[in-house]
C-alpha positions as CSV (number, residue, x, y, z in Angstrom):
1,M,-24.3,35.6,-0.3
2,E,-21.7,37.1,-2.7
3,L,-19.1,34.8,-4.2
4,D,-16.2,36.8,-2.7
5,Q,-17.8,36.4,0.7
6,I,-18.2,32.6,0.1
7,R,-14.6,32.3,-1.0
8,G,-13.4,34.2,2.1
9,L,-15.4,31.9,4.4
10,M,-14.0,28.8,2.5
11,A,-10.5,30.0,3.0
12,E,-10.9,30.1,6.8
13,R,-11.2,26.3,6.8
14,Q,-9.2,23.2,5.9
15,W,-11.6,20.9,4.0
16,F,-11.8,17.2,3.7
17,H,-15.1,17.0,1.8
18,T,-15.6,18.4,-1.7
19,I,-18.8,20.5,-1.4
20,E,-20.4,22.7,-4.0
21,L,-21.2,25.8,-2.1
22,A,-22.3,27.9,-5.1
23,P,-22.7,27.0,-8.8
24,G,-19.3,25.8,-9.9
25,L,-17.6,26.7,-6.6
26,F,-16.3,23.7,-4.7
27,T,-14.4,23.4,-1.4
28,P,-10.9,22.1,-2.0
29,G,-11.5,18.8,-0.3
30,A,-9.0,16.0,0.0
31,E,-11.8,13.5,-0.8
32,D,-13.8,13.5,-3.9
33,T,-17.1,13.1,-2.1
34,P,-19.4,13.5,-5.1
35,R,-17.7,10.5,-6.7
36,K,-18.1,8.5,-3.5
37,A,-21.8,9.3,-3.5
38,Q,-22.0,7.7,-6.9
39,L,-19.9,4.7,-6.0
40,I,-22.0,3.9,-2.9
41,G,-25.2,4.2,-4.9
42,L,-26.7,7.0,-2.8
43,P,-30.3,7.3,-4.1
44,E,-31.0,10.3,-6.4
45,D,-34.4,10.7,-4.8
46,L,-34.7,10.7,-1.0
47,S,-38.0,12.6,-0.9
48,G,-39.7,12.2,2.4
49,K,-37.0,10.1,3.9
50,S,-35.2,10.6,7.3
51,V,-31.4,10.4,7.1
52,L,-28.8,9.9,9.7
53,D,-25.2,10.7,8.7
54,I,-22.8,9.2,11.1
55,G,-19.3,10.7,11.0
56,A,-20.6,13.6,9.0
57,Y,-17.5,15.8,9.5
58,D,-17.8,18.7,6.9
59,G,-21.2,17.5,6.0
60,Y,-21.2,16.7,2.3
61,F,-23.5,13.7,2.6
62,S,-25.8,15.4,5.0
63,F,-26.3,18.4,2.7
64,E,-26.5,16.1,-0.3
65,A,-29.3,14.1,1.3
66,E,-31.1,17.3,2.0
67,R,-30.6,18.4,-1.6
68,R,-32.1,15.1,-2.8
69,G,-35.3,15.7,-0.9
70,A,-34.8,14.1,2.6
71,A,-37.4,15.4,5.0
72,R,-35.1,15.3,8.0
73,V,-31.3,15.0,8.1
74,L,-29.2,14.6,11.2
75,A,-25.5,15.0,11.0
76,F,-23.8,13.1,13.9
77,D,-20.1,13.4,14.6
78,H,-17.7,13.2,17.6
79,L,-16.4,16.7,16.6
80,A,-18.4,19.8,17.3
81,P,-19.6,21.4,14.1
82,D,-17.3,24.4,14.4
83,L,-14.2,22.2,14.5
84,S,-14.8,21.1,10.9
85,G,-16.3,22.9,7.9
86,F,-19.8,21.9,8.8
87,N,-21.1,25.2,10.3
88,T,-19.5,27.2,7.4
89,A,-21.1,25.0,4.8
90,R,-24.5,25.0,6.5
91,R,-24.4,28.8,6.7
92,I,-23.5,29.3,3.1
93,L,-26.0,26.8,1.8
94,G,-28.8,28.0,4.1
95,S,-29.3,24.4,5.2
96,S,-31.7,23.1,7.7
97,V,-29.6,20.0,8.5
98,E,-29.4,19.3,12.2
99,H,-26.1,18.5,14.0
100,L,-25.5,16.5,17.1
101,T,-22.1,15.9,18.7
102,G,-21.7,12.5,20.3
103,S,-20.3,8.9,20.2
104,V,-21.6,6.3,17.9
105,Y,-21.6,3.9,20.9
106,D,-24.3,6.1,22.5
107,L,-26.7,6.0,19.6
108,S,-30.2,5.0,20.5
109,P,-33.8,5.7,19.5
110,E,-34.2,7.7,22.7
111,L,-31.2,9.9,21.9
112,V,-31.7,10.5,18.1
113,G,-34.9,8.8,17.0
114,C,-35.0,6.2,14.2
115,F,-34.1,6.9,10.5
116,D,-35.1,5.4,7.2
117,V,-31.6,5.7,5.8
118,V,-28.3,5.6,7.8
119,L,-25.0,6.6,6.3
120,F,-22.0,5.0,8.0
121,L,-19.2,6.0,5.6
122,G,-15.5,5.9,6.3
123,V,-16.0,5.3,10.1
124,I,-16.0,1.7,11.1
125,Y,-12.3,1.1,10.7
126,H,-11.6,4.0,13.0
127,L,-13.5,2.4,15.8
128,R,-12.1,0.4,18.8
129,S,-15.4,-1.5,19.1
130,P,-16.9,-1.9,15.6
131,M,-19.4,-4.6,16.6
132,L,-20.8,-2.5,19.4
133,A,-21.2,0.3,16.9
134,L,-23.1,-1.9,14.4
135,Q,-25.4,-2.9,17.2
136,R,-26.1,0.7,18.0
137,V,-26.6,1.6,14.3
138,H,-29.1,-1.3,13.9
139,S,-31.2,0.2,16.8
140,V,-31.7,3.5,15.0
141,C,-32.2,2.2,11.4
142,N,-35.6,1.5,10.0
143,E,-34.8,0.5,6.4
144,V,-31.3,0.7,5.0
145,M,-27.7,1.4,6.0
146,Y,-25.0,2.5,3.5
147,L,-21.6,1.4,4.9
148,E,-18.2,2.1,3.3
149,S,-14.8,1.2,4.8
150,Q,-11.1,0.6,4.2
151,V,-10.6,-3.1,3.4
152,T,-7.8,-5.6,3.1
153,T,-7.9,-7.0,-0.4
154,G,-4.5,-7.7,-2.2
155,G,-2.5,-8.5,0.9
156,F,-1.3,-7.4,4.4
157,V,0.5,-4.2,5.3
158,V,3.9,-5.3,6.7
159,D,6.9,-3.1,7.4
160,G,5.5,-0.3,5.3
161,G,4.9,-2.5,2.3
162,L,2.3,-4.9,1.0
163,L,2.9,-8.6,1.6
164,S,1.0,-10.4,-1.1
165,S,0.8,-13.7,-2.9
166,P,-1.8,-15.7,-4.8
167,E,-2.3,-17.8,-1.6
168,I,-2.9,-14.7,0.5
169,E,-5.3,-13.2,-2.0
170,D,-7.2,-16.5,-2.1
171,L,-7.2,-16.6,1.7
172,L,-8.7,-13.1,1.9
173,K,-11.5,-14.2,-0.4
174,R,-12.4,-17.3,1.5
175,V,-11.8,-16.5,5.2
176,P,-13.3,-13.6,7.1
177,V,-10.2,-11.9,8.6
178,A,-9.2,-8.4,9.5
179,Q,-5.7,-6.8,9.9
180,F,-5.2,-4.9,13.2
181,F,-3.0,-1.8,13.3
182,P,-1.8,-1.0,16.8
183,G,0.0,2.2,15.6
184,A,0.0,4.3,12.5
185,E,0.8,1.5,10.0
186,L,-2.1,2.3,7.8
187,N,-1.7,5.6,5.9
188,N,0.4,7.0,8.8
189,D,-2.8,7.5,10.8
190,P,-3.0,6.2,14.4
191,T,-6.8,6.3,14.3
192,N,-7.0,3.6,11.7
193,W,-7.4,0.4,13.8
194,W,-8.7,-2.2,11.4
195,A,-8.9,-3.3,7.7
196,P,-11.3,-6.2,7.4
197,S,-11.4,-8.3,4.3
198,V,-14.5,-7.8,2.1
199,L,-15.9,-11.1,3.3
200,C,-15.2,-10.2,7.0
201,L,-17.0,-6.9,6.6
202,E,-20.0,-8.6,4.8
203,Q,-20.3,-11.1,7.6
204,L,-20.0,-8.5,10.3
205,I,-22.9,-6.6,8.7
206,R,-25.0,-9.7,8.4
207,V,-24.7,-10.9,12.0
208,H,-25.8,-7.5,13.1
209,G,-29.2,-7.7,11.5
210,F,-28.7,-6.5,7.9
211,E,-28.6,-8.1,4.5
212,P,-25.5,-6.7,2.9
213,H,-25.2,-6.1,-0.9
214,L,-21.7,-5.2,-2.2
215,V,-22.1,-2.2,-4.5
216,A,-18.5,-1.1,-5.1
217,E,-14.9,-1.8,-4.6
218,W,-12.1,0.7,-5.3
219,S,-8.6,1.6,-4.0
220,S,-8.8,-0.7,-0.9
221,R,-12.3,0.5,-0.2
222,A,-15.6,-1.3,-0.3
223,A,-19.2,-0.1,0.0
224,F,-22.3,-2.1,1.0
225,Q,-26.0,-1.3,0.8
226,C,-27.4,-3.0,3.8
227,V,-31.1,-3.7,4.1
228,K,-32.4,-4.1,7.7
229,S,-33.5,-7.7,8.3
230,D,-36.6,-8.6,10.3
231,A,-34.9,-11.7,11.7
232,P,-34.1,-11.6,15.4
233,A,-30.6,-11.5,16.7
234,P,-30.7,-13.6,19.9
235,Y,-27.0,-13.1,20.7
236,W,-27.8,-9.5,21.6
237,V,-29.5,-10.6,24.7
238,V,-26.2,-10.6,26.5
239,N,-24.0,-7.5,26.3
240,Y,-20.4,-8.2,27.2
């Protein structure tokens, strides 16, 4: 595909992800996704692995997993692929990444299969039921989940500002708490429901059958590499 044609297709979309569609030609994404891939520790070599990208949106991480050798990649999002830049990027890249539209709450081995690597990036704080989502993710993950989220670190968002003190900062390090946003208090976005403390997020991950390892913190974000545990989770017997 000629560069002018690629530029024309790029101009038809508003991009959130920064994706290299041709050598040196990147989408004007609001998020520096290549940097995030480094921060979360996405493996350079995914040869032979199966990868599930939950909340794929424009598809940077899906296409990057394919580029790094993944044998199968499924991009999963609540939006149809023509409502983001996904279809445009897939066409330009000549990608074989699959796409499925659906809710994270419906994930199951019967619906999507099971995957060696699950990417759960920038999603959980948008969810009304984050614990149910983690239960569903656990059911389709064979080896490791990479989870990244907004977190509460320096203080609480109050009246458009940050309420902070040494006591609050200490509390956030010692007590697993999350701030709830009933409106658009966080970044003027009504889909941002939660901001857990790093400790809260770590413990949420652990009680859902993973061993979390904090790999990065930056700008009120945190990323964990979460190895699936073989230990049973008896509290799942009852679904409320």
